[in-house]
DRENFIMI-780232 format. One record per residue (C-alpha): residue number from 1; residue in one letter; chain; x, y, z. Coordinates in steps of 0.1 Angstrom, whole numbers, always signed. Layout:
<rec><k>NUM</k><r>A</r><c>A</c><x>X</x><y>Y</y><z>Z</z></rec>
...
END
This chain:
<rec><k>1</k><r>M</r><c>A</c><x>+358</x><y>+496</y><z>-311</z></rec>
<rec><k>2</k><r>S</r><c>A</c><x>+380</x><y>+488</y><z>-281</z></rec>
<rec><k>3</k><r>P</r><c>A</c><x>+411</x><y>+467</y><z>-287</z></rec>
<rec><k>4</k><r>D</r><c>A</c><x>+394</x><y>+436</y><z>-270</z></rec>
<rec><k>5</k><r>G</r><c>A</c><x>+363</x><y>+440</y><z>-293</z></rec>
<rec><k>6</k><r>R</r><c>A</c><x>+339</x><y>+443</y><z>-263</z></rec>
<rec><k>7</k><r>W</r><c>A</c><x>+331</x><y>+480</y><z>-264</z></rec>
<rec><k>8</k><r>V</r><c>A</c><x>+322</x><y>+507</y><z>-289</z></rec>
<rec><k>9</k><r>A</r><c>A</c><x>+327</x><y>+544</y><z>-282</z></rec>
<rec><k>10</k><r>F</r><c>A</c><x>+307</x><y>+569</y><z>-303</z></rec>
<rec><k>11</k><r>V</r><c>A</c><x>+296</x><y>+605</y><z>-304</z></rec>
<rec><k>12</k><r>S</r><c>A</c><x>+259</x><y>+614</y><z>-301</z></rec>
<rec><k>13</k><r>T</r><c>A</c><x>+238</x><y>+645</y><z>-296</z></rec>
<rec><k>14</k><r>R</r><c>A</c><x>+210</x><y>+625</y><z>-278</z></rec>
<rec><k>15</k><r>D</r><c>A</c><x>+213</x><y>+646</y><z>-246</z></rec>
<rec><k>16</k><r>G</r><c>A</c><x>+224</x><y>+680</y><z>-261</z></rec>
<rec><k>17</k><r>P</r><c>A</c><x>+259</x><y>+687</y><z>-274</z></rec>
<rec><k>18</k><r>H</r><c>A</c><x>+282</x><y>+662</y><z>-290</z></rec>
<rec><k>19</k><r>D</r><c>A</c><x>+292</x><y>+638</y><z>-262</z></rec>
<rec><k>20</k><r>V</r><c>A</c><x>+310</x><y>+605</y><z>-261</z></rec>
<rec><k>21</k><r>Y</r><c>A</c><x>+291</x><y>+573</y><z>-251</z></rec>
<rec><k>22</k><r>R</r><c>A</c><x>+302</x><y>+538</y><z>-247</z></rec>
<rec><k>23</k><r>M</r><c>A</c><x>+283</x><y>+505</y><z>-250</z></rec>
<rec><k>24</k><r>R</r><c>A</c><x>+289</x><y>+468</y><z>-254</z></rec>
<rec><k>25</k><r>T</r><c>A</c><x>+291</x><y>+456</y><z>-290</z></rec>
<rec><k>26</k><r>D</r><c>A</c><x>+258</x><y>+438</y><z>-284</z></rec>
<rec><k>27</k><r>G</r><c>A</c><x>+241</x><y>+472</y><z>-277</z></rec>
<rec><k>28</k><r>S</r><c>A</c><x>+238</x><y>+468</y><z>-239</z></rec>
<rec><k>29</k><r>G</r><c>A</c><x>+254</x><y>+488</y><z>-212</z></rec>
<rec><k>30</k><r>L</r><c>A</c><x>+250</x><y>+523</y><z>-227</z></rec>
<rec><k>31</k><r>V</r><c>A</c><x>+269</x><y>+549</y><z>-206</z></rec>
<rec><k>32</k><r>Q</r><c>A</c><x>+274</x><y>+586</y><z>-213</z></rec>
<rec><k>33</k><r>L</r><c>A</c><x>+311</x><y>+594</y><z>-208</z></rec>
<rec><k>34</k><r>T</r><c>A</c><x>+313</x><y>+631</y><z>-213</z></rec>
<rec><k>35</k><r>R</r><c>A</c><x>+289</x><y>+660</y><z>-205</z></rec>
<rec><k>36</k><r>G</r><c>A</c><x>+289</x><y>+693</y><z>-224</z></rec>
<rec><k>37</k><r>L</r><c>A</c><x>+323</x><y>+687</y><z>-239</z></rec>
<rec><k>38</k><r>D</r><c>A</c><x>+311</x><y>+692</y><z>-275</z></rec>
<rec><k>39</k><r>V</r><c>A</c><x>+333</x><y>+663</y><z>-288</z></rec>
<rec><k>40</k><r>W</r><c>A</c><x>+342</x><y>+662</y><z>-324</z></rec>
<rec><k>41</k><r>S</r><c>A</c><x>+339</x><y>+628</y><z>-341</z></rec>
<rec><k>42</k><r>Q</r><c>A</c><x>+375</x><y>+618</y><z>-335</z></rec>
<rec><k>43</k><r>R</r><c>A</c><x>+381</x><y>+595</y><z>-305</z></rec>
<rec><k>44</k><r>S</r><c>A</c><x>+406</x><y>+567</y><z>-301</z></rec>
<rec><k>45</k><r>W</r><c>A</c><x>+412</x><y>+539</y><z>-277</z></rec>
<rec><k>46</k><r>S</r><c>A</c><x>+446</x><y>+533</y><z>-261</z></rec>
<rec><k>47</k><r>P</r><c>A</c><x>+462</x><y>+501</y><z>-271</z></rec>
<rec><k>48</k><r>D</r><c>A</c><x>+453</x><y>+485</y><z>-238</z></rec>
<rec><k>49</k><r>G</r><c>A</c><x>+417</x><y>+497</y><z>-240</z></rec>
<rec><k>50</k><r>R</r><c>A</c><x>+419</x><y>+515</y><z>-206</z></rec>
<rec><k>51</k><r>R</r><c>A</c><x>+418</x><y>+550</y><z>-219</z></rec>
<rec><k>52</k><r>L</r><c>A</c><x>+401</x><y>+571</y><z>-246</z></rec>
<rec><k>53</k><r>L</r><c>A</c><x>+416</x><y>+601</y><z>-264</z></rec>
<rec><k>54</k><r>V</r><c>A</c><x>+389</x><y>+626</y><z>-275</z></rec>
<rec><k>55</k><r>F</r><c>A</c><x>+389</x><y>+660</y><z>-293</z></rec>
<rec><k>56</k><r>G</r><c>A</c><x>+365</x><y>+686</y><z>-281</z></rec>
<rec><k>57</k><r>S</r><c>A</c><x>+358</x><y>+723</y><z>-277</z></rec>
<rec><k>58</k><r>A</r><c>A</c><x>+344</x><y>+730</y><z>-243</z></rec>
<rec><k>59</k><r>T</r><c>A</c><x>+365</x><y>+762</y><z>-242</z></rec>
<rec><k>60</k><r>G</r><c>A</c><x>+355</x><y>+772</y><z>-277</z></rec>
<rec><k>61</k><r>L</r><c>A</c><x>+389</x><y>+761</y><z>-290</z></rec>
<rec><k>62</k><r>M</r><c>A</c><x>+400</x><y>+727</y><z>-302</z></rec>
<rec><k>63</k><r>E</r><c>A</c><x>+412</x><y>+707</y><z>-272</z></rec>
<rec><k>64</k><r>V</r><c>A</c><x>+426</x><y>+672</y><z>-267</z></rec>
<rec><k>65</k><r>Y</r><c>A</c><x>+414</x><y>+652</y><z>-237</z></rec>
<rec><k>66</k><r>V</r><c>A</c><x>+422</x><y>+618</y><z>-223</z></rec>
<rec><k>67</k><r>M</r><c>A</c><x>+400</x><y>+598</y><z>-199</z></rec>
<rec><k>68</k><r>R</r><c>A</c><x>+396</x><y>+563</y><z>-185</z></rec>
<rec><k>69</k><r>A</r><c>A</c><x>+374</x><y>+541</y><z>-207</z></rec>
<rec><k>70</k><r>D</r><c>A</c><x>+347</x><y>+544</y><z>-180</z></rec>
<rec><k>71</k><r>G</r><c>A</c><x>+346</x><y>+582</y><z>-183</z></rec>
<rec><k>72</k><r>A</r><c>A</c><x>+365</x><y>+589</y><z>-151</z></rec>
<rec><k>73</k><r>D</r><c>A</c><x>+396</x><y>+612</y><z>-148</z></rec>
<rec><k>74</k><r>L</r><c>A</c><x>+389</x><y>+634</y><z>-178</z></rec>
<rec><k>75</k><r>T</r><c>A</c><x>+421</x><y>+654</y><z>-183</z></rec>
<rec><k>76</k><r>R</r><c>A</c><x>+427</x><y>+682</y><z>-208</z></rec>
<rec><k>77</k><r>L</r><c>A</c><x>+461</x><y>+677</y><z>-225</z></rec>
<rec><k>78</k><r>T</r><c>A</c><x>+462</x><y>+710</y><z>-244</z></rec>
<rec><k>79</k><r>G</r><c>A</c><x>+464</x><y>+745</y><z>-230</z></rec>
<rec><k>80</k><r>G</r><c>A</c><x>+434</x><y>+761</y><z>-245</z></rec>
<rec><k>81</k><r>R</r><c>A</c><x>+453</x><y>+788</y><z>-264</z></rec>
<rec><k>82</k><r>E</r><c>A</c><x>+441</x><y>+801</y><z>-297</z></rec>
<rec><k>83</k><r>G</r><c>A</c><x>+462</x><y>+787</y><z>-326</z></rec>
<rec><k>84</k><r>E</r><c>A</c><x>+469</x><y>+753</y><z>-310</z></rec>
<rec><k>85</k><r>R</r><c>A</c><x>+460</x><y>+726</y><z>-334</z></rec>
END
């Protein structure tokens, strides 16, 4: 749940691989935030609620990504080298 209690981010396979979705706590406003990232279940909100940290394997290796809470500006933080954990 976001720090302000308004949003929930979750992982689902409803459209293929494990992707991150966001919706209001009342169940409205469902938005798919990632596409084909194969996100693992871990995700975390930044303290101000403006960003999400997610763990995925689009490259076949565990990667760490950060993005805005609306799904924009997805940025890979790790280098995609084998052995990074």
